[in-house]
N, C-alpha and C positions, 0 to 999 in steps of 0.2 A: 501408535499414538504420537502426534506431533503437537508441541506446544509453541505458540507464537507470542512474542512479547514486543510491543511497539514502544518507541521512545522518540523524543525530539519535538513534540508539540509545544505550543506556547502562544504568547501574544506577540503580534507583529503589526506594524503599520502598513496601510495600503502601499503597494509598490515594493515592499520588502521581500525577504526570502527566508525560508526555513528548509531544513533537511530532516526528514523522518527516516527512522531505521526500524527494521523488524528482524529479530533474531529467532531462529528456529532451533528446536532440540527434539530428540526422540526418534529421529529417522534419518534417512539419507536425503539431505536437503536438495541435492542436485537433480533428483528425479521428479521434482514437483514443478509445475507451473505456478507462478506467484502473481499476486495482484494487490492493488490498493483500492478500497471502496471508501466512501464517505457518506455520512448521514447528518443533515442539519435538523434541528428540533422541528417536529411537525411534518417532516418530509420523508420520502422514501429513500432507502439506501441506494446509492448509485455507484456504478463502476467509474473509477478514475483512470487506472492504467493497469496493464498486464505485461508479464514477461515470461516467456517459455523457458523450459529447462535449457534450451540451446541459446537463449539470449535474444530472441525476437520480441519486439515490443509493439504495443498498441496503446492508443490514448483516446479518451473521450474527447469530443469536440471542444468543450469548454476549457480544457487544459492544454490542448495542443499548442506547442511552441513555448509554453511556460513551465511545464513540469517534465521531469526526466526520471524514469524508473531504471534501476540497475540492480545487479546482484553480484555477490561474491560468494561462490560456492565453497571455497576453502574456509571462509569464515562463517558460513551458514547464515548469511544476512541478505536482505533485500532493502533497498533504499528508495526514497522518493525525494528528489530535489525539486523544490517549489520556488519559482521565481515570479516576479511581477504579481504578487498576491493581491487579490481583490476581496472586498468585504463578502461577496457571495461565495468565496472559498471557505468561509467559516463553517466548521463541521467537526464531528468526531471522525477520525480517519482510522480505518480498520485494515489490518494485514490479512491476506487470504492465501491459502495453499490448496492445490488440487492435484490428484494423481489417479489415473486409471489403475485398478487392481485386478489381479488374475482371477480372483473369486467372482468377479462380475461387479459392475458399478464403479463408483468413484469414492476416493477418500477426500474429504473436504474438512478444512480446519480454519478457524477464525481467531484472531487476536481479540483482546478486550477493548482496544481502541486507545487513541491519544487525541486530545482536543487541540484544534488549531483555531485561534481567534484572530481575525484580521479586522482591525479597528484603529481609527485615529484618536 
């Protein structure tokens, strides 16, 4: 079992920056691929960014060039640096972890989310 806890959300003006952090416990963090998702009220949850256990990253088109995902395996953390924020970035942001298991299938875990509000 893996527990994920997000932090760093808050209120920021358009064009500003925030850094989100996710801390994992309960397993070997370095073996998991990690990601950030977000969900605005009344909308579907959408992928924001992913990072593999080896550090390879991918980003959704709306955040490319503005957001950066990173991980520190020694500290069991994954972060999302968000720059040039726009009102449409307003959402609850969720940390996600996934790993293939020998018994078959995947282990998947979600954090409870942290709210980011971009408004003037």
